[in-house]
N, C-alpha and C positions, 0 to 999 in steps of 0.2 A: 504493499500499500504506499502511496506516495507521502503520507503524512510522516514527519519525523515522529518516532515513538518515545515515549516517557512511561516509566513505570511508577512515577511519583504521582499519586492520586490528586486530581486538581481540588482547589479550595471549592466549598459549596457556595450558593449564592449569598449566604450570610457572612462569608468571609472574604471571597475574591473582591478586588476593587470593582470590577465590573463583570457581570455575567450576561452572555448573549444566549437568549433562547430561541432555538429554530424550530418552527412548528408548521405542519401543513405541507402543501405542494411546493417544495423546494428541492433544487438540485445542487449538492455540494461537490465541488470539483476542486480538490487541492492541486496546486501546480507540481509539475514533475520534480522541481528542486526543492519542494517543501517549504519555499519562502513565503508562500502567500496562498490564499484560497478564494475562489469566487463562488458565491451562492446565487444561483439563478432562481428567479421568481416565475412561477407559471403564470403567464398572462393570458393563455388561450382557453380560458374557461370562465363561464358566467355565473357559476355557483359557489365560487370561492372568492374571498375578499381579503386583500392585504392590509394589514395594520402593523405599523412600526411604532414602537412606544418605548420611552425611556422613563423609568421611574426611580426615585430615590428612596432607599430604606434605611432607618435608623432604628435598630432594635432598642426596646422591645415593641413598640407600638406607634412609630411614625412612618408614614408611607406618603409620598407625594409624587405628582406628575411633573416631569421636566418637559417633555415633548411628546406629540402624537401626530402621526401622519396616517391617513386612511385613503386608500385607492392606490392605483398603479404608480409605480416609480416613473418618472419622465426625466429626460435630459440626462445630466452627468450621473455616473454611478455613485451609489451610496457607499461610503468607505468608513471603516473603524481602523485606526492606526494609533500607534505610539509615537510620541515626539518627546525627545529625540528618537529616530529610528533605532531599533535594536539590531536589525539584520539576523535576528535568530530564527524568525519564521514562525510558522504554525506547528503544533505538536498534536498528538493524539494519545490519549491514555489507554493502556492496556496492562492487565494485571501481571502478565509474564510473556515470555516468548514461546511458551508451550503451545501446541496445537489447540485451536479453538473448537470445541464440539458444542454446537447450540443445544443439544439435549442434556448438557451437563451444567452443574452449577458453576457460574463464574461471577466475578464482581459485576454489580448491576451497572456500574459506571463503564465498564469496558466498551470501548468504541467499536468492538467487533459484533455488537449486537445490531449494528446498523444494517440496512439493506443496501448493498453494493451491487449494482447491475452488472459489474464486471468480476463478480466473485463466482468464480468456476464451481465451488462447492454448492452454491445454491442455484446457480445458472449455468449449468454445463453447456458447453458448446455456444454459449451466448455471444452476440455480436459486441464489438467494441464501439461504444457510442460517444457522441460529444453533443453539447447543447446546441439547439437551433436558435440563432440570435434572435430572430423575430418573435419567438416564443417565450424567451426568458431573459432577455436584457432590456435595460440595464441590470447589472448584477449588484449585490452586496459584495463588497472587497474587504478582506481581512488580511492582515501581514502579521499578526501576533495572536496567541492564545493557545489554550489546550482544549481540544475538542474531546467530548465524552458523551456516553449515553445518558441524557438527562433523566429520561423516564423509560425504564424497561417494562414492556407490555408482554404478558403471556398471552399467546395466540390459539392455545388449545389445538385444535385439529386443523388449523390453517396450513395450507401447503401451496407450493408453487406448481403450476402445470407448465410443462415445458414443450417447446415446439416439436412437432414430428412425433407425438406420442411417447416422448422420453419419460423415464421415471420422475414422478414428482418428489419435491423434497420437502420435508416438514420443516416449518419455521420455528416452532416451539417458543421462541420469544423474539421480540424486535425492539429496536430503539424507536419508541413511538415519538420522541422529540430528543433533539440534540442540544447539548450546552456547550458553551465556549468560556472558559475562565480566563479573564485577562487580569494580570497583576502588574503594577508598575515596578520596575526593577529599583527605582529610587524615588525620592520625593520630588525630584526634578522632572521626572516624567509625567507626561499627561496623555489622557486618552482623547484623541481627536475624532470627532464624527463630522465628515463632510457630506453635504447635500449637493450642491452645485455651485458654480462659479458666481451666482447672484445672491447667495446667502451665506451669512457668517457661520463658521463651524461652531458646533457645541463643543466645549471643552470641560472634561471631567477630570478631577473633581471640581466643581464649581466653587468659587471663593466664598459665596454666601451660604454654602451648606456646611452642616455640622462635619467635623473632621472624621467621624465615625461612619459617615453615609457610605453605603454600598449601593451601586446602581444596577438596575436589571434592564437590559436593552432586549426587548421581544420583537421577533420577526415572525409574524404569524400570516399564513396564506390558507385560511381554513373557511369552511361553509359558515355564513352567518348563523344559521341554525341547523342542527343535524337532519331535520326532515327535508331540508333544502338540497340534499345531496345523497338521497337513500339509495342504498344498494350499489354504489358504484364501485368499479375495481381501480384501486389506486394505481397499480402498475399500468393500466390501460390508458389513464390520463397522461402519465409521463411520456409515452411514446409519441404524443403529439408534439413534444417539444424536444426531441432528441432526434439525431441524425447518424447514420454510420460514419465513423471516423475515417474510413478508408476513401469514400467517395462522396459523402454529404447527402447520400439519398435517404428517403424515408425507408424505415424498416418494415418489410411487408407483414401482415398480421400472422403469417405462417411462421415467422421467426421471432414473434413476440411472446413474452411469458405472461402468465396470469396469476391471480391469487384465488385459490379454490377455497369456498367457504361452504363446507358441508352443513346441510340442515338449515333452519330458520335462523336469522340473525337480526340484529339492529344495526343501522348503518353507523351508530357512534360507538360500537363495542371495540372496534380497532381504529385508532386514529388515522388521518391522512399523514402518514409518516414522511418526513424528508428522506430522500435517497443520496446515495454517493456514487459518483463515478471515479473509480479508482484508476490506477496507471493502465 
């Protein structure tokens, strides 16, 4: 996987300077050199809605809004960076370098609970894919932080259905949402959130905030209400904004994977999880 790996567990959202929460139809694409990560937001669906929100939290009982954006991103990419730059790049937490078996117990925060369409264990003989710019750009860009499974969701009998009648793979558990812990290396460092060239950046920590403030930056691309997106297949939605890396063509349905949901279910039992496109 292209993330640089750390076995140091990231701080939780009550301890990290800032935590980015990624929920809903999002495509996480780490750069091959591990120095940055693009997060594409699915734009080609009318029953999911983007909200980006920054909140400040001071334990035990203070919570306040810093900024809220609702609706598609337009213009320049939204970026979250450290200043001065560290050049360390983005990392991912995994509890060990031992093989990862989804049917066994592992740390709930292990990034390997993610759904990666390039994971040959889950998607054997799958195609190598890339984001389709018209469907998921501009992106959220990050240059620092530790990615981890923020919420591990048990999926019961959920399985993937493979093209050409190949054997289905049990999911067991998935990362229903992804977290990114960002810490400042020193008091001189600031977290910079840039929107576009016409707006002033948001700088964290803000001078008017309590020194103990922790910030939560949530990027959510979810249905406004569960019944508004009933019984849809999350993987099917993603193929609308992905293309073959080899030639940029649409992946035919005969090559697409699906999620199998045996028996009756409710649409909100399994969340619209972010996915990853590994190397």
